[in-house]
N, C-alpha and C positions, 0 to 999 in steps of 0.2 A: 506493499500500501505505500511501503515510500515514496513510487516513482510514478501515482493515482492509476495503479493498474490493481483490481480488485478481483477474486475468483466469485463474487459478491458479486449473479447476475439480477439485473435489475427488470421489469416486465410489468407492465398492463396487458386489459383485457378486452375487448367491446363484444357484443354478439353483435353480428352482419344479419341482417333481412335478404329477404328473393329480390325483396326492390332497392334494396344500395348500390346506395355505390360504396366502394371503398377504394381507398390503395396501405401500401403497406412500406413505410423506406424501415429496409435493417443498415445501420451506416458504421464504419468506425466512429473513433471521438472526432476523431481530424475533422467527419464533419460540423458535429453534438455542438463543438467548444462556439463558433460562432453565434449557432443559430441559439442552441441554449444560456448567450451572454443574460446576465441578469442588465450592462445592457439594454437593450435590443427588445428586452422582456418586458409585451404592455399587459397589462391588470385585464384578468383576468380567463388568460386565451395560455394555451396548454403551448409550452417552447416550438414544441413541434409545430407549431399552426403556420410560422414561419413559413414555413420549410413545406411545407403545402404551399401556402400562397406563389413560393417563387416561382414552385413549379405546376400549379393547376391550370395558364394559358397552353401551355407546352407541354402536359400531361394531351389535351384533347386538341389538338391539333394537331399532335404532330404525334406521340407515341409517347408509349414506354420508357422504350433510348432518351430520347432524346431527352424528355422530362428528369432522365438521370444522371445523361451532358452537360444539362444547365443546371440543375445544383449541382456537382462538382464541379463545375464550371465558378460559379457561382465563391463556396468558397472555397478556395484555390481564392480569390481577387479579398476576399478579408483575410485571409491567412496573408495573404503581401500585404495590404492595407492594414495589419494591426502586428504582424508577427516582423516585413522586413524577409529576410530571402531565409526565413525558414521558412518548410512548409508541415506539418505531420502527416499522414495516413487521412488522406481522400478515399475512401470506395465504400460506394455507397449500389444498394437494388431498391429494387422499387418494384414493385408486385398489381395490375389492379384486376380489384374484384366486381366481378357483376359487373362486367361493359357489356352498357348496348353492342349490337354490332351497325357496323357505317353503314349507312343505306347508303346505295349510287344513288348521285341528285338529278343524275338524267334518270329517264324513262326510258327504259329496251325500247328498242325502234323498231317498227313494226318488221 
């Protein structure tokens, strides 16, 4: 624990209904370092909500890969701004649950 590493996991659980759209972000501490920074916190919001806000539009428009890439890139920029040349490990996986299938905007040709 001297170096900020612990073998005690932290976790939360939520129920996701059949109609709910949800996403899961599993990320290394380098991602959460600046998302969970008390200086960036907004009262009454879960710190991870900022990560969701950063990626929601990209997730809707481009999908999970690009949204994850955007989150990682945003955290690299925050590290550069906050710590100069040093950057902690930044690794993220994003999973989208109950994603509605995309509809083709054009009807099929007769």
